[in-house]
Biopython code that builds the backbone (N, CA, C, O; Angstrom):
import numpy as np
from Bio.PDB.StructureBuilder import StructureBuilder

atoms = [
    (1, "MET", "N", (22.104, 0.037, 24.740)),
    (1, "MET", "CA", (21.705, 0.703, 25.972)),
    (1, "MET", "C", (22.150, 2.162, 25.909)),
    (1, "MET", "O", (23.317, 2.432, 25.624)),
    (2, "PRO", "N", (21.253, 3.100, 26.165)),
    (2, "PRO", "CA", (21.655, 4.507, 26.161)),
    (2, "PRO", "C", (22.421, 4.865, 27.441)),
    (2, "PRO", "O", (22.170, 4.318, 28.515)),
    (3, "TYR", "N", (23.356, 5.795, 27.286)),
    (3, "TYR", "CA", (24.139, 6.304, 28.413)),
    (3, "TYR", "C", (24.086, 7.818, 28.400)),
    (3, "TYR", "O", (24.214, 8.433, 27.341)),
    (4, "ASN", "N", (23.899, 8.427, 29.555)),
    (4, "ASN", "CA", (24.034, 9.862, 29.690)),
    (4, "ASN", "C", (25.499, 10.141, 29.993)),
    (4, "ASN", "O", (26.063, 9.595, 30.942)),
    (5, "VAL", "N", (26.114, 11.002, 29.174)),
    (5, "VAL", "CA", (27.542, 11.260, 29.278)),
    (5, "VAL", "C", (27.818, 12.754, 29.212)),
    (5, "VAL", "O", (26.944, 13.563, 28.901)),
    (6, "LYS", "N", (29.076, 13.088, 29.520)),
    (6, "LYS", "CA", (29.605, 14.438, 29.324)),
    (6, "LYS", "C", (30.923, 14.301, 28.581)),
    (6, "LYS", "O", (31.708, 13.390, 28.847)),
    (7, "ASN", "N", (31.157, 15.214, 27.647)),
    (7, "ASN", "CA", (32.419, 15.231, 26.921)),
    (7, "ASN", "C", (33.567, 15.570, 27.860)),
    (7, "ASN", "O", (33.394, 16.294, 28.841)),
    (8, "LEU", "N", (34.717, 15.048, 27.552)),
    (8, "LEU", "CA", (35.951, 15.444, 28.202)),
    (8, "LEU", "C", (36.686, 16.321, 27.193)),
    (8, "LEU", "O", (37.524, 15.829, 26.437)),
    (9, "ASN", "N", (36.379, 17.607, 27.178)),
    (9, "ASN", "CA", (36.971, 18.527, 26.218)),
    (9, "ASN", "C", (38.460, 18.714, 26.497)),
    (9, "ASN", "O", (38.899, 18.680, 27.647)),
    (10, "GLY", "N", (39.229, 18.913, 25.425)),
    (10, "GLY", "CA", (40.660, 19.157, 25.551)),
    (10, "GLY", "C", (41.493, 17.901, 25.667)),
    (10, "GLY", "O", (42.625, 17.962, 26.145)),
    (11, "THR", "N", (40.965, 16.760, 25.244)),
    (11, "THR", "CA", (41.700, 15.496, 25.374)),
    (11, "THR", "C", (42.273, 15.012, 24.042)),
    (11, "THR", "O", (42.813, 13.908, 23.967)),
    (12, "SER", "N", (42.161, 15.824, 22.994)),
    (12, "SER", "CA", (42.589, 15.368, 21.667)),
    (12, "SER", "C", (44.084, 15.075, 21.595)),
    (12, "SER", "O", (44.519, 14.336, 20.711)),
    (13, "ASN", "N", (44.867, 15.629, 22.490)),
    (13, "ASN", "CA", (46.316, 15.369, 22.478)),
    (13, "ASN", "C", (46.693, 14.099, 23.230)),
    (13, "ASN", "O", (47.864, 13.720, 23.248)),
    (14, "ASN", "N", (45.727, 13.441, 23.848)),
    (14, "ASN", "CA", (46.033, 12.190, 24.549)),
    (14, "ASN", "C", (46.495, 11.153, 23.548)),
    (14, "ASN", "O", (45.860, 10.947, 22.513)),
    (15, "ARG", "N", (47.580, 10.515, 23.854)),
    (15, "ARG", "CA", (48.210, 9.554, 22.937)),
    (15, "ARG", "C", (47.336, 8.310, 22.772)),
    (15, "ARG", "O", (46.858, 7.724, 23.743)),
    (16, "VAL", "N", (47.147, 7.935, 21.517)),
    (16, "VAL", "CA", (46.417, 6.715, 21.181)),
    (16, "VAL", "C", (47.301, 5.523, 21.545)),
    (16, "VAL", "O", (48.495, 5.545, 21.246)),
    (17, "PRO", "N", (46.756, 4.487, 22.178)),
    (17, "PRO", "CA", (47.574, 3.316, 22.531)),
    (17, "PRO", "C", (48.256, 2.703, 21.311)),
    (17, "PRO", "O", (47.736, 2.759, 20.197)),
    (18, "CYS", "N", (49.398, 2.131, 21.537)),
    (18, "CYS", "CA", (50.171, 1.476, 20.489)),
    (18, "CYS", "C", (49.305, 0.405, 19.803)),
    (18, "CYS", "O", (48.589, -0.347, 20.464)),
    (19, "GLY", "N", (49.385, 0.354, 18.487)),
    (19, "GLY", "CA", (48.624, -0.634, 17.731)),
    (19, "GLY", "C", (47.327, -0.092, 17.145)),
    (19, "GLY", "O", (46.613, -0.805, 16.441)),
    (20, "TYR", "N", (47.020, 1.181, 17.437)),
    (20, "TYR", "CA", (45.795, 1.807, 16.929)),
    (20, "TYR", "C", (46.171, 3.087, 16.196)),
    (20, "TYR", "O", (47.107, 3.779, 16.595)),
    (21, "THR", "N", (45.451, 3.406, 15.131)),
    (21, "THR", "CA", (45.764, 4.596, 14.345)),
    (21, "THR", "C", (45.050, 5.845, 14.841)),
    (21, "THR", "O", (45.466, 6.962, 14.534)),
    (22, "SER", "N", (43.974, 5.663, 15.609)),
    (22, "SER", "CA", (43.190, 6.790, 16.134)),
    (22, "SER", "C", (42.308, 6.260, 17.257)),
    (22, "SER", "O", (42.212, 5.051, 17.469)),
    (23, "TRP", "N", (41.665, 7.178, 17.974)),
    (23, "TRP", "CA", (40.722, 6.747, 19.010)),
    (23, "TRP", "C", (39.503, 6.073, 18.387)),
    (23, "TRP", "O", (38.894, 5.197, 19.002)),
    (24, "LEU", "N", (39.148, 6.479, 17.172)),
    (24, "LEU", "CA", (38.035, 5.822, 16.483)),
    (24, "LEU", "C", (38.420, 4.393, 16.105)),
    (24, "LEU", "O", (37.610, 3.475, 16.234)),
    (25, "ASP", "N", (39.646, 4.206, 15.643)),
    (25, "ASP", "CA", (40.159, 2.868, 15.346)),
    (25, "ASP", "C", (40.187, 2.017, 16.622)),
    (25, "ASP", "O", (39.850, 0.834, 16.584)),
    (26, "PHE", "N", (40.581, 2.606, 17.727)),
    (26, "PHE", "CA", (40.586, 1.934, 19.031)),
    (26, "PHE", "C", (39.181, 1.443, 19.366)),
    (26, "PHE", "O", (39.000, 0.288, 19.752)),
    (27, "TRP", "N", (38.177, 2.329, 19.219)),
    (27, "TRP", "CA", (36.790, 1.958, 19.517)),
    (27, "TRP", "C", (36.334, 0.814, 18.620)),
    (27, "TRP", "O", (35.723, -0.145, 19.090)),
    (28, "GLU", "N", (36.636, 0.918, 17.318)),
    (28, "GLU", "CA", (36.201, -0.121, 16.373)),
    (28, "GLU", "C", (36.812, -1.482, 16.720)),
    (28, "GLU", "O", (36.109, -2.492, 16.746)),
    (29, "LYS", "N", (38.096, -1.504, 16.981)),
    (29, "LYS", "CA", (38.755, -2.779, 17.255)),
    (29, "LYS", "C", (38.316, -3.368, 18.594)),
    (29, "LYS", "O", (38.164, -4.585, 18.708)),
    (30, "LYS", "N", (38.111, -2.533, 19.599)),
    (30, "LYS", "CA", (37.680, -3.030, 20.917)),
    (30, "LYS", "C", (36.209, -3.454, 20.911)),
    (30, "LYS", "O", (35.841, -4.418, 21.582)),
    (31, "SER", "N", (35.369, -2.743, 20.159)),
    (31, "SER", "CA", (33.933, -3.052, 20.135)),
    (31, "SER", "C", (33.604, -4.157, 19.134)),
    (31, "SER", "O", (32.584, -4.835, 19.261)),
    (32, "GLY", "N", (34.475, -4.333, 18.140)),
    (32, "GLY", "CA", (34.186, -5.288, 17.072)),
    (32, "GLY", "C", (33.149, -4.774, 16.081)),
    (32, "GLY", "O", (32.578, -5.545, 15.310)),
    (33, "LYS", "N", (32.910, -3.458, 16.108)),
    (33, "LYS", "CA", (31.915, -2.843, 15.232)),
    (33, "LYS", "C", (32.577, -1.790, 14.352)),
    (33, "LYS", "O", (33.656, -1.295, 14.678)),
    (34, "LYS", "N", (31.945, -1.451, 13.255)),
    (34, "LYS", "CA", (32.384, -0.353, 12.400)),
    (34, "LYS", "C", (31.676, 0.917, 12.853)),
    (34, "LYS", "O", (30.454, 0.929, 13.002)),
    (35, "ALA", "N", (32.427, 1.969, 13.070)),
    (35, "ALA", "CA", (31.853, 3.247, 13.530)),
    (35, "ALA", "C", (31.316, 4.018, 12.329)),
    (35, "ALA", "O", (32.042, 4.795, 11.709)),
    (36, "ARG", "N", (30.073, 3.807, 12.009)),
    (36, "ARG", "CA", (29.461, 4.479, 10.861)),
    (36, "ARG", "C", (28.703, 5.732, 11.272)),
    (36, "ARG", "O", (28.713, 6.729, 10.550)),
    (37, "GLU", "N", (28.044, 5.689, 12.432)),
    (37, "GLU", "CA", (27.176, 6.791, 12.851)),
    (37, "GLU", "C", (27.616, 7.371, 14.178)),
    (37, "GLU", "O", (28.137, 6.667, 15.044)),
    (38, "CYS", "N", (27.395, 8.669, 14.322)),
    (38, "CYS", "CA", (27.581, 9.339, 15.605)),
    (38, "CYS", "C", (26.639, 8.684, 16.611)),
    (38, "CYS", "O", (25.458, 8.491, 16.321)),
    (39, "ALA", "N", (27.147, 8.347, 17.773)),
    (39, "ALA", "CA", (26.347, 7.680, 18.797)),
    (39, "ALA", "C", (25.306, 8.602, 19.424)),
    (39, "ALA", "O", (24.482, 8.159, 20.224)),
    (40, "CYS", "N", (25.343, 9.893, 19.059)),
    (40, "CYS", "CA", (24.394, 10.855, 19.612)),
    (40, "CYS", "C", (23.347, 11.275, 18.578)),
    (40, "CYS", "O", (22.147, 11.168, 18.828)),
    (41, "CYS", "N", (23.807, 11.756, 17.407)),
    (41, "CYS", "CA", (22.865, 12.339, 16.440)),
    (41, "CYS", "C", (22.718, 11.527, 15.157)),
    (41, "CYS", "O", (21.892, 11.859, 14.307)),
    (42, "TYR", "N", (23.506, 10.474, 15.011)),
    (42, "TYR", "CA", (23.441, 9.552, 13.866)),
    (42, "TYR", "C", (23.976, 10.124, 12.550)),
    (42, "TYR", "O", (23.768, 9.525, 11.495)),
    (43, "LYS", "N", (24.665, 11.276, 12.595)),
    (43, "LYS", "CA", (25.404, 11.729, 11.412)),
    (43, "LYS", "C", (26.629, 10.828, 11.291)),
    (43, "LYS", "O", (26.790, 9.899, 12.082)),
    (44, "ASN", "N", (27.490, 11.088, 10.316)),
    (44, "ASN", "CA", (28.693, 10.265, 10.154)),
    (44, "ASN", "C", (29.613, 10.381, 11.362)),
    (44, "ASN", "O", (29.905, 11.483, 11.826)),
    (45, "ALA", "N", (30.063, 9.255, 11.863)),
    (45, "ALA", "CA", (31.050, 9.247, 12.957)),
    (45, "ALA", "C", (32.378, 9.720, 12.395)),
    (45, "ALA", "O", (32.831, 9.234, 11.359)),
    (46, "GLU", "N", (33.006, 10.677, 13.086)),
    (46, "GLU", "CA", (34.264, 11.240, 12.611)),
    (46, "GLU", "C", (35.409, 11.061, 13.597)),
    (46, "GLU", "O", (36.573, 11.039, 13.198)),
    (47, "VAL", "N", (35.089, 10.934, 14.876)),
    (47, "VAL", "CA", (36.134, 10.829, 15.899)),
    (47, "VAL", "C", (35.738, 9.828, 16.970)),
    (47, "VAL", "O", (34.559, 9.539, 17.174)),
    (48, "GLY", "N", (36.738, 9.314, 17.639)),
    (48, "GLY", "CA", (36.517, 8.560, 18.864)),
    (48, "GLY", "C", (36.634, 9.550, 20.004)),
    (48, "GLY", "O", (37.733, 9.998, 20.331)),
    (49, "ALA", "N", (35.522, 9.889, 20.604)),
    (49, "ALA", "CA", (35.477, 10.951, 21.603)),
    (49, "ALA", "C", (35.663, 10.406, 23.016)),
    (49, "ALA", "O", (35.203, 9.313, 23.346)),
    (50, "HIS", "N", (36.351, 11.197, 23.840)),
    (50, "HIS", "CA", (36.520, 10.872, 25.256)),
    (50, "HIS", "C", (35.306, 11.412, 26.014)),
    (50, "HIS", "O", (34.980, 12.595, 25.919)),
    (51, "VAL", "N", (34.647, 10.540, 26.760)),
    (51, "VAL", "CA", (33.490, 10.936, 27.566)),
    (51, "VAL", "C", (33.575, 10.286, 28.947)),
    (51, "VAL", "O", (34.335, 9.344, 29.171)),
    (52, "GLN", "N", (32.775, 10.820, 29.858)),
    (52, "GLN", "CA", (32.561, 10.200, 31.171)),
    (52, "GLN", "C", (31.067, 10.042, 31.368)),
    (52, "GLN", "O", (30.275, 10.831, 30.853)),
    (53, "LYS", "N", (30.688, 9.018, 32.115)),
    (53, "LYS", "CA", (29.283, 8.837, 32.449)),
    (53, "LYS", "C", (28.842, 9.997, 33.334)),
    (53, "LYS", "O", (29.555, 10.392, 34.257)),
    (54, "ALA", "N", (27.669, 10.536, 33.048)),
    (54, "ALA", "CA", (27.110, 11.638, 33.831)),
    (54, "ALA", "C", (26.345, 11.074, 35.026)),
    (54, "ALA", "O", (25.819, 9.962, 34.971)),
    (55, "ASN", "N", (26.291, 11.836, 36.081)),
    (55, "ASN", "CA", (25.527, 11.447, 37.272)),
    (55, "ASN", "C", (25.921, 10.063, 37.773)),
    (55, "ASN", "O", (25.065, 9.244, 38.105)),
    (56, "SER", "N", (27.211, 9.816, 37.822)),
    (56, "SER", "CA", (27.704, 8.510, 38.220)),
    (56, "SER", "C", (28.947, 8.672, 39.078)),
    (56, "SER", "O", (29.681, 9.652, 38.944)),
    (57, "ASP", "N", (29.178, 7.716, 39.951)),
    (57, "ASP", "CA", (30.420, 7.690, 40.724)),
    (57, "ASP", "C", (31.573, 7.154, 39.887)),
    (57, "ASP", "O", (32.734, 7.249, 40.286)),
    (58, "ASP", "N", (31.252, 6.592, 38.727)),
    (58, "ASP", "CA", (32.257, 6.056, 37.809)),
    (58, "ASP", "C", (32.964, 7.225, 37.121)),
    (58, "ASP", "O", (32.366, 7.908, 36.291)),
    (59, "ARG", "N", (34.213, 7.452, 37.458)),
    (59, "ARG", "CA", (34.978, 8.564, 36.884)),
    (59, "ARG", "C", (35.892, 8.097, 35.751)),
    (59, "ARG", "O", (36.776, 8.838, 35.321)),
    (60, "SER", "N", (35.685, 6.878, 35.267)),
    (60, "SER", "CA", (36.485, 6.341, 34.172)),
    (60, "SER", "C", (36.257, 7.137, 32.899)),
    (60, "SER", "O", (35.208, 7.756, 32.716)),
    (61, "TRP", "N", (37.252, 7.113, 32.024)),
    (61, "TRP", "CA", (37.139, 7.717, 30.705)),
    (61, "TRP", "C", (36.745, 6.631, 29.713)),
    (61, "TRP", "O", (37.223, 5.499, 29.793)),
    (62, "TYR", "N", (35.876, 6.983, 28.786)),
    (62, "TYR", "CA", (35.393, 6.062, 27.766)),
    (62, "TYR", "C", (35.539, 6.687, 26.382)),
    (62, "TYR", "O", (35.617, 7.908, 26.244)),
    (63, "ILE", "N", (35.574, 5.834, 25.365)),
    (63, "ILE", "CA", (35.588, 6.270, 23.969)),
    (63, "ILE", "C", (34.271, 5.855, 23.330)),
    (63, "ILE", "O", (33.781, 4.745, 23.535)),
    (64, "VAL", "N", (33.715, 6.769, 22.554)),
    (64, "VAL", "CA", (32.478, 6.515, 21.819)),
    (64, "VAL", "C", (32.571, 7.278, 20.493)),
    (64, "VAL", "O", (33.135, 8.372, 20.471)),
    (65, "PRO", "N", (32.045, 6.748, 19.400)),
    (65, "PRO", "CA", (32.115, 7.464, 18.122)),
    (65, "PRO", "C", (31.134, 8.638, 18.085)),
    (65, "PRO", "O", (29.949, 8.492, 18.384)),
    (66, "LEU", "N", (31.661, 9.805, 17.708)),
    (66, "LEU", "CA", (30.832, 11.000, 17.580)),
    (66, "LEU", "C", (31.188, 11.737, 16.292)),
    (66, "LEU", "O", (32.267, 11.540, 15.733)),
    (67, "CYS", "N", (30.273, 12.587, 15.828)),
    (67, "CYS", "CA", (30.586, 13.521, 14.751)),
    (67, "CYS", "C", (31.336, 14.694, 15.388)),
    (67, "CYS", "O", (31.347, 14.832, 16.611)),
    (68, "CYS", "N", (31.953, 15.525, 14.575)),
    (68, "CYS", "CA", (32.715, 16.656, 15.123)),
    (68, "CYS", "C", (31.815, 17.631, 15.885)),
    (68, "CYS", "O", (32.225, 18.198, 16.897)),
    (69, "HIS", "N", (30.596, 17.821, 15.398)),
    (69, "HIS", "CA", (29.669, 18.726, 16.082)),
    (69, "HIS", "C", (29.377, 18.246, 17.509)),
    (69, "HIS", "O", (29.475, 19.023, 18.459)),
    (70, "CYS", "N", (29.024, 16.980, 17.655)),
    (70, "CYS", "CA", (28.701, 16.455, 18.996)),
    (70, "CYS", "C", (29.943, 16.370, 19.876)),
    (70, "CYS", "O", (29.844, 16.468, 21.099)),
    (71, "ASN", "N", (31.107, 16.189, 19.266)),
    (71, "ASN", "CA", (32.343, 16.148, 20.037)),
    (71, "ASN", "C", (32.679, 17.518, 20.622)),
    (71, "ASN", "O", (33.487, 17.612, 21.545)),
    (72, "CYS", "N", (32.074, 18.571, 20.100)),
    (72, "CYS", "CA", (32.325, 19.930, 20.598)),
    (72, "CYS", "C", (31.314, 20.369, 21.653)),
    (72, "CYS", "O", (31.379, 21.500, 22.135)),
    (73, "ILE", "N", (30.390, 19.496, 22.016)),
    (73, "ILE", "CA", (29.442, 19.834, 23.083)),
    (73, "ILE", "C", (30.247, 20.106, 24.343)),
    (73, "ILE", "O", (31.173, 19.363, 24.667)),
    (74, "SER", "N", (29.897, 21.162, 25.047)),
    (74, "SER", "CA", (30.617, 21.566, 26.250)),
    (74, "SER", "C", (30.635, 20.447, 27.291)),
    (74, "SER", "O", (29.690, 19.667, 27.407)),
    (75, "SER", "N", (31.726, 20.389, 28.038)),
    (75, "SER", "CA", (31.841, 19.372, 29.089)),
    (75, "SER", "C", (30.859, 19.616, 30.230)),
    (75, "SER", "O", (30.700, 18.757, 31.097)),
    (76, "SER", "N", (30.203, 20.764, 30.245)),
    (76, "SER", "CA", (29.203, 21.025, 31.281)),
    (76, "SER", "C", (27.813, 20.531, 30.874)),
    (76, "SER", "O", (26.899, 20.499, 31.699)),
    (77, "GLU", "N", (27.653, 20.147, 29.605)),
    (77, "GLU", "CA", (26.362, 19.660, 29.105)),
    (77, "GLU", "C", (26.298, 18.141, 29.110)),
    (77, "GLU", "O", (27.242, 17.464, 28.704)),
    (78, "GLU", "N", (25.191, 17.628, 29.568)),
    (78, "GLU", "CA", (24.947, 16.184, 29.539)),
    (78, "GLU", "C", (24.191, 15.851, 28.254)),
    (78, "GLU", "O", (23.295, 16.590, 27.847)),
    (79, "PHE", "N", (24.559, 14.732, 27.616)),
    (79, "PHE", "CA", (23.836, 14.285, 26.432)),
    (79, "PHE", "C", (23.799, 12.760, 26.421)),
    (79, "PHE", "O", (24.524, 12.107, 27.171)),
    (80, "THR", "N", (22.955, 12.206, 25.573)),
    (80, "THR", "CA", (22.746, 10.761, 25.533)),
    (80, "THR", "C", (23.413, 10.169, 24.304)),
    (80, "THR", "O", (23.299, 10.702, 23.201)),
    (81, "VAL", "N", (24.111, 9.061, 24.509)),
    (81, "VAL", "CA", (24.695, 8.308, 23.398)),
    (81, "VAL", "C", (24.065, 6.920, 23.364)),
    (81, "VAL", "O", (23.675, 6.367, 24.393)),
    (82, "TYR", "N", (23.976, 6.378, 22.164)),
    (82, "TYR", "CA", (23.300, 5.098, 21.941)),
    (82, "TYR", "C", (24.249, 4.094, 21.303)),
    (82, "TYR", "O", (23.955, 3.535, 20.247)),
    (83, "ASP", "N", (25.379, 3.871, 21.946)),
    (83, "ASP", "CA", (26.327, 2.861, 21.453)),
    (83, "ASP", "C", (27.204, 2.425, 22.605)),
    (83, "ASP", "O", (27.091, 2.931, 23.721)),
    (84, "ILE", "N", (28.070, 1.488, 22.322)),
    (84, "ILE", "CA", (28.947, 0.898, 23.346)),
    (84, "ILE", "C", (29.988, 1.919, 23.797)),
    (84, "ILE", "O", (30.604, 2.597, 22.975)),
    (85, "LEU", "N", (30.173, 2.018, 25.098)),
    (85, "LEU", "CA", (31.267, 2.818, 25.662)),
    (85, "LEU", "C", (32.447, 1.886, 25.888)),
    (85, "LEU", "O", (32.318, 0.863, 26.561)),
    (86, "ILE", "N", (33.589, 2.239, 25.330)),
    (86, "ILE", "CA", (34.801, 1.423, 25.498)),
    (86, "ILE", "C", (35.726, 2.140, 26.471)),
    (86, "ILE", "O", (36.121, 3.277, 26.214)),
    (87, "PRO", "N", (36.083, 1.498, 27.588)),
    (87, "PRO", "CA", (36.985, 2.147, 28.549)),
    (87, "PRO", "C", (38.352, 2.431, 27.902)),
    (87, "PRO", "O", (38.885, 1.597, 27.169)),
    (88, "VAL", "N", (38.899, 3.599, 28.179)),
    (88, "VAL", "CA", (40.203, 3.980, 27.635)),
    (88, "VAL", "C", (41.272, 2.993, 28.073)),
    (88, "VAL", "O", (42.189, 2.702, 27.306)),
    (89, "ASN", "N", (41.173, 2.476, 29.279)),
    (89, "ASN", "CA", (42.185, 1.568, 29.817)),
    (89, "ASN", "C", (41.887, 0.095, 29.545)),
    (89, "ASN", "O", (42.311, -0.778, 30.302)),
    (90, "SER", "N", (41.153, -0.181, 28.454)),
    (90, "SER", "CA", (40.825, -1.593, 28.180)),
    (90, "SER", "C", (41.843, -2.234, 27.279)),
    (90, "SER", "O", (41.720, -3.414, 26.949)),
]
sb = StructureBuilder()
sb.init_structure("model")
sb.init_model(0)
sb.init_chain("A")
sb.init_seg("    ")
for serial, (resi, resn, name, xyz) in enumerate(atoms, 1):
    if name == "N":
        sb.init_residue(resn, " ", resi, " ")
    sb.init_atom(name, np.array(xyz, "f"), 0.0, 1.0, " ", f" {name:<3s}", serial, name[0])
structure = sb.get_structure()
């Protein structure tokens, strides 16, 4: 299912939960999938990016695999991702 999201820029210093080596590792273990492709442009997934759903009352933070280029999209820009969103607090 596609989701319209916005990046949460400046969150790279947020501590990864205990038991995970990175936010990408967190996404893989929670989703049960291997993060091979960027959920936006289908290049190689490089990071587990923090995003929020756009145009939604849901203000939760989610992790989704992105390439570094897509992870740098401004937080004011809306874009579409085509993979599972994993809540940060899951």
